[in-house]
C-alpha positions in Angstrom: -10.0 19.0 9.6 -9.3 21.2 6.6 -6.0 23.1 6.2 -4.8 25.3 3.3 -1.3 25.0 2.0 0.6 25.8 -1.2 1.6 22.7 -3.1 5.3 23.4 -3.0 5.3 23.6 0.8 3.9 20.0 1.3 4.7 18.1 -1.8 7.5 16.1 -0.1 5.0 14.7 2.4 2.8 13.1 -0.3 3.1 9.3 -0.8 1.8 6.8 -3.3 -1.8 5.8 -2.5 -2.7 9.3 -1.3 -5.7 10.7 -3.1 -5.9 14.0 -4.9 -9.5 15.4 -5.2 -10.6 18.1 -7.7 -13.6 20.3 -7.9 -13.8 21.8 -11.4 -15.8 24.7 -12.9 -16.4 23.3 -16.4 -19.9 22.4 -17.6 -19.3 18.7 -17.1 -18.0 19.4 -13.6 -21.0 21.4 -12.7 -23.2 18.5 -13.8 -21.2 16.2 -11.6 -21.6 18.6 -8.6 -25.3 18.7 -9.2 -25.9 14.9 -9.5 -23.6 14.0 -6.6 -24.5 17.0 -4.5 -20.9 17.7 -3.6 -18.0 20.0 -4.4 -15.8 17.1 -5.7 -15.9 16.2 -9.4 -12.7 14.2 -10.0 -10.2 12.1 -8.2 -6.6 10.9 -8.9 -4.1 8.8 -7.0 -0.4 9.5 -6.4 1.6 6.7 -7.9 5.1 7.9 -7.9 7.2 10.3 -5.8 10.5 11.1 -7.3 13.3 13.0 -5.5 16.1 14.5 -7.6 19.2 16.1 -6.4 20.8 19.1 -8.2 24.2 20.5 -7.4 24.6 24.3 -7.2 28.2 25.6 -7.4 28.8 29.0 -5.8 31.7 31.0 -4.4 31.8 31.8 -0.7 34.1 34.5 0.7 36.1 33.5 3.8 38.7 35.2 5.9 41.1 32.4 6.6 44.9 32.8 6.1 44.9 30.0 3.4 42.5 31.6 1.0 40.0 34.3 0.4 37.4 32.1 -1.4 36.3 28.5 -1.5 34.0 26.7 -4.0 31.3 24.5 -2.5 28.9 22.2 -4.2 25.5 22.1 -2.5 22.9 19.5 -3.1 19.3 20.6 -3.3 16.4 18.2 -3.4 13.4 18.6 -5.7 10.2 16.5 -5.4 8.1 15.4 -8.4 4.8 13.7 -7.7 2.9 11.9 -10.4 -0.7 11.0 -10.3 -2.7 8.4 -12.3 -6.1 9.3 -13.4 -8.9 8.7 -16.0 -9.4 12.1 -17.5 -9.0 14.5 -20.4 -5.8 16.5 -20.3 -3.5 18.1 -23.0 -5.6 16.7 -25.8 -5.5 13.1 -24.5 -8.5 11.2 -23.0 -8.4 8.0 -20.9 -6.1 6.6 -18.2 -2.9 8.5 -18.0 0.0 9.6 -15.7 0.6 13.3 -15.1 2.9 15.5 -13.1 0.9 16.8 -10.1 2.6 20.2 -10.3 1.2 20.7 -13.8 -2.3 19.7 -12.8 -2.2 22.1 -9.9 -0.9 25.0 -12.0 -3.4 24.5 -14.9 -6.6 23.3 -13.1 -9.6 25.6 -13.0 -11.1 24.8 -9.6 -10.4 23.4 -6.2 -7.8 20.8 -5.4 -7.4 18.8 -2.1 -4.8 16.3 -0.9 -6.2 13.4 1.1 -3.4 11.4 2.9 -4.1 7.9 3.9 -4.4 7.1 7.6 -1.8 5.2 9.4 -3.9 2.0 9.3 -4.6 2.4 5.6 -1.0 3.2 4.9 0.1 0.0 6.6 -2.2 -2.1 4.5 -1.2 -0.3 1.3 2.5 -0.9 2.0 1.8 -4.6 2.4 0.1 -4.8 -1.0 1.7 -2.0 -3.0 3.3 -4.2 -5.6 -0.2 -5.5 -6.5 -1.4 -1.9 -6.6 1.4 -0.7 -8.9 1.0 -3.7 -11.2 -2.7 -3.2 -11.5 -2.4 0.6 -12.2 0.3 0.1 -14.8 -1.9 -2.4 -16.6 -4.7 0.3 -16.9 -2.5 2.9 -18.6 -3.9 4.0 -21.9 -7.4 2.4 -21.5 -10.3 4.6 -22.7 -12.5 6.9 -20.6 -16.0 5.6 -19.7 -18.6 8.4 -19.8 -21.6 6.1 -19.7 -20.7 4.4 -16.5 -19.8 7.7 -14.9 -23.4 8.8 -15.6 -24.7 5.6 -14.0 -22.6 5.9 -10.9 -23.7 9.5 -10.3 -27.5 8.9 -10.9 -28.4 6.3 -8.2 -32.1 7.1 -7.6 -33.2 4.2 -9.8 -30.6 1.6 -8.6 -33.2 -0.5 -6.7 -36.0 -0.1 -9.2 -37.0 -3.5 -10.8 -37.5 -2.0 -14.2 -35.1 0.9 -14.4 -32.1 -0.2 -12.5 -30.2 -1.0 -15.7 -30.3 2.7 -16.5 -28.4 3.8 -13.4 -26.8 0.8 -11.7 -23.4 -0.3 -13.0 -22.1 -3.8 -13.0 -18.3 -3.8 -12.8 -16.8 -3.4 -16.2 -13.1 -2.5 -16.5 -12.6 -2.4 -20.2 -12.7 1.4 -19.8 -12.6 3.7 -16.8 -14.1 6.8 -15.2 -12.0 8.5 -12.6 -13.4 7.3 -9.3 -14.0 3.8 -10.7 -10.3 3.5 -11.4 -9.2 4.8 -8.0 -11.7 2.6 -6.1 -10.5 -0.5 -7.9 -6.8 0.5 -7.2 -7.6 0.9 -3.5 -9.4 -2.4 -3.5 -6.4 -4.1 -5.2 -4.2 -2.6 -2.4 -6.6 -4.0 0.3 -7.4 -0.5 1.6 -11.1 -1.0 0.8 -12.9 -4.3 0.4 -16.0 -5.6 -1.4 -16.9 -2.4 -3.2 -18.5 -2.2 -6.6 -16.0 0.2 -8.1 -18.2 1.0 -11.0 -20.7 2.5 -8.6 -18.3 4.8 -6.7 -18.4 8.5 -7.4 -15.6 11.0 -6.8 -17.1 12.2 -3.5 -17.6 8.6 -2.3 -13.8 8.1 -2.4 -13.4 11.2 -0.3 -16.0 10.0 2.2 -14.5 6.6 2.7 -13.0 6.5 6.2 -9.5 5.6 5.1 -7.8 8.9 5.5 -6.1 11.0 8.2 -8.4 13.5 9.9 -6.3 16.3 8.5 -6.6 17.0 4.8 -5.2 19.9 2.8 -6.6 22.2 0.1 -3.9 23.0 -2.4 -6.0 25.3 -4.6 -9.2 27.3 -4.0 -10.8 29.4 -1.4 -11.1 27.0 1.5 -14.0 24.6 0.7 -14.8 21.7 3.1 -15.6 18.3 1.5 -19.0 17.4 3.1 -18.9 14.0 4.8 -15.1 13.7 4.4 -13.7 10.5 6.0 -17.1 9.4 7.4 -18.3 6.3 5.6 -17.3 2.6 6.0 -16.5 1.5 2.4 -17.0 -2.2 2.8 -19.4 -3.5 0.1 -20.1 0.0 -1.1 -22.3 0.1 -4.2 -23.5 -3.5 -3.9 -27.2 -4.4 -4.2 -28.2 -7.2 -1.9 
């Protein structure tokens, strides 16, 4: 079930392991939409949610006998969500951590928040230290354009002669976006047996690991076709 909300209204509900999906308008994004036949062109994962407290001092008028004014310190909470992704942003290319608010503000296209289901959240919490260790180890690794092409073009995967063109064996020396996210989810135990190098951005969104409700943060109200409908076990493997 799709809802639309502004990011600042729901950012405090986001948790590590939740997925952020993007649907861009660049030439490369249009190619991804064409080859995967979907609106989703990129995915990232929330890795860190930070709450800061700032004190605001103000004067409040009163009518007591003791005084006509009192100074109060009030604490206000602010939420900062960070995402990890394999992408190009601010002149950098590869695996990086970015402020989600900056990505939402600057991104040209649609953005969705896909929260993990209760069952997936329980598994993630049991294995979150493995997840964070794995993701931190990938920071700074290069972006893998060639395997992104192979994951998106699956028509020849079963062909005896041409499968090497489109089928990816797992290779984690460099990453494309959904490959990184799939392997992170596999490390956390949320998905099992997948060939992460064969997972496309929309495949992540279609794995049945999310709550029924997902939220569009930016864009005109676009449904993700097949959202939360596929069993991910052994996805992308050739028997």
